[in-house]
C-alpha positions as CSV (number, residue, x, y, z in Angstrom):
1,M,129.4,37.5,85.3
2,S,131.6,37.1,88.1
3,I,130.6,38.0,91.6
4,R,133.3,40.2,92.1
5,R,132.8,42.1,88.7
6,S,129.1,42.9,89.9
7,S,130.0,44.3,93.0
8,F,132.7,46.4,91.5
9,L,130.2,47.9,89.0
10,L,127.7,48.1,91.7
11,V,129.8,50.2,93.9
12,L,130.9,52.3,90.5
13,L,126.8,53.0,90.0
14,L,126.7,53.6,93.6
15,G,129.1,56.3,93.4
16,A,128.9,57.5,90.2
17,L,124.6,58.5,91.7
18,Q,126.0,59.8,94.8
19,G,126.7,63.2,93.2
20,C,123.1,63.2,92.1
21,S,121.8,62.7,95.4
22,S,121.1,66.0,97.1
23,T,120.6,70.0,96.1
24,P,123.3,72.2,98.3
25,R,121.9,73.9,100.4
26,F,122.7,77.7,100.6
27,N,122.3,79.6,103.4
28,E,120.7,83.5,103.0
29,N,123.9,85.2,102.3
30,F,124.0,83.2,99.1
31,G,124.6,86.0,96.4
32,A,125.4,88.6,99.2
33,S,128.5,89.6,97.2
34,V,127.0,90.0,93.4
35,R,124.1,92.1,94.7
36,A,126.8,94.0,96.9
37,N,129.5,94.6,94.1
38,L,126.5,95.4,92.0
39,S,125.0,98.2,93.9
40,A,128.6,99.8,94.4
41,Q,128.4,100.6,90.6
42,V,125.6,102.3,90.6
43,I,126.2,106.1,92.0
44,N,123.0,107.7,91.3
45,P,119.8,104.4,91.6
46,A,117.5,107.6,90.6
47,A,119.3,109.0,87.8
48,A,116.6,107.7,85.4
49,A,114.3,109.6,86.8
50,N,116.8,112.5,85.8
51,T,114.4,114.5,83.0
52,D,117.5,117.4,82.5
53,P,120.8,115.6,82.7
54,A,122.6,118.0,81.1
55,A,121.3,121.1,83.4
56,G,124.4,123.6,83.5
57,V,126.3,123.1,80.5
58,D,126.4,125.5,77.7
59,G,125.5,124.3,74.4
60,A,128.4,125.7,72.4
61,A,130.9,124.1,74.8
62,A,129.2,121.2,74.7
63,R,128.8,121.1,70.8
64,A,132.5,121.7,70.2
65,A,133.1,119.2,72.8
66,Q,131.4,116.5,70.3
67,E,132.9,117.6,67.0
68,R,136.1,117.4,69.0
69,Y,135.7,114.0,69.6
70,Q,134.5,113.0,66.6
71,R,136.8,114.3,64.7
72,S,139.7,112.9,67.2
73,F,139.0,109.4,65.4
74,H,139.5,110.9,61.8
75,D,142.8,113.1,62.3
76,S,145.5,110.7,60.7
77,G,147.6,113.7,62.0
78,S,146.9,112.2,65.4
79,T,149.8,112.3,67.6
80,S,149.1,109.2,69.5
81,S,151.1,106.0,69.0
82,N,150.5,102.3,69.3
83,T,154.1,101.3,69.1
84,V,155.5,98.9,71.3
85,S,159.4,98.0,71.9
86,L,160.4,95.4,73.6
87,V,164.0,95.0,74.5
88,I,165.2,91.9,75.7
89,G,168.3,91.4,77.2
90,N,170.7,94.2,78.1
91,G,169.9,96.6,74.9
92,N,173.0,97.8,74.5
93,K,174.7,97.0,71.0
């Protein structure tokens, strides 16, 4: 093996090992944005301790609302439509 080739391989090897030389140094603010975003999504952190979450809701009205919600998935005469119309060009005929 020539000196030139072995020097090239040595430089290449050292360059490849440079990527493994140290770990990144994070400051105390690392991850602060993630923690802030997670905490912003929580309205009431003590909500899990609420033993009566439906206080003030009429039982009959709640049952009717739940049945109407469930029926909305089974009604074949639904007025909602998932049709998409795409017009390319001027749309004139």
